[in-house]
C-alpha positions in Angstrom: -0.1 -0.1 -0.1 1.4 3.4 -1.1 0.2 6.3 1.0 0.8 10.1 -0.8 -0.5 13.8 0.7 -1.2 15.8 -1.8 -1.7 19.9 -1.1 -3.5 22.3 -3.0 -3.4 26.1 -4.0 -7.0 27.0 -5.1 -9.1 29.7 -6.6 -10.2 31.5 -3.7 -14.0 29.9 -2.7 -13.4 26.9 -4.4 -12.1 24.8 -2.0 -16.0 23.3 -1.4 -16.1 22.5 -4.7 -12.8 20.9 -5.0 -12.8 18.6 -2.2 -16.9 17.3 -3.1 -15.1 16.6 -7.0 -12.7 14.8 -4.7 -14.6 12.6 -3.1 -15.6 11.1 -6.1 -11.8 9.8 -6.9 -11.1 6.7 -6.2 -8.1 6.4 -3.9 -8.3 10.2 -2.0 -8.8 8.8 1.6 -9.5 12.3 3.3 -9.6 15.9 2.2 -10.2 18.8 4.1 -9.9 22.6 4.0 -6.6 24.2 6.0 -5.5 27.5 6.5 -2.1 28.6 5.7 0.3 27.9 2.9 -2.2 25.6 1.6 -5.8 26.0 1.4 -6.7 21.8 1.2 -4.4 18.9 2.1 -5.7 15.7 0.7 -5.0 12.0 1.9 -4.5 9.5 -1.1 -4.1 5.8 -0.6 -3.5 3.1 -3.0 -1.9 -0.1 -3.9 1.0 1.1 -5.8 3.0 4.3 -6.1 2.2 4.4 -9.7 -1.7 4.0 -9.2 -1.2 6.5 -6.2 0.9 9.2 -9.4 -2.6 8.2 -10.8 -4.7 9.6 -8.2 -2.7 12.3 -8.1 -3.2 13.3 -11.7 -6.8 13.4 -11.3 -6.6 15.7 -8.8 -4.4 18.0 -10.8 -7.0 18.0 -13.5 -10.0 19.5 -11.4 -10.6 23.1 -12.5 -9.6 26.2 -10.2 -6.2 24.7 -8.8 -3.4 26.6 -9.0 -0.7 24.4 -7.8 0.1 21.9 -5.7 2.4 19.4 -3.8 2.9 16.0 -3.0 4.3 13.8 -0.4 4.6 10.2 -0.7 5.0 8.9 2.4 8.2 6.5 3.0 7.3 2.7 3.7 9.6 1.8 7.0 7.5 5.1 8.4 4.0 3.6 7.6 5.6 -0.1 9.3 7.0 1.7 12.0 3.6 3.5 13.0 1.9 0.0 12.8 4.2 -1.6 15.0 3.8 0.8 17.6 
């Protein structure tokens, strides 16, 4: 299982519509509005990095997204947290 966090900058006021659209994308497990440098943070999980990459491409194709930053979770960290 691969996981990534996607940080999005959006056009002002479009965040609710973008989150609603993201809910329909398979692989997006969470999407929330945040304040600060980014407007939305989404958690993407899928069976492989290739699938995660495809999900991120779908997210980036949504209208009114100005920019995105994707951070892939390393497998070592995920395994460590599951053991705790």
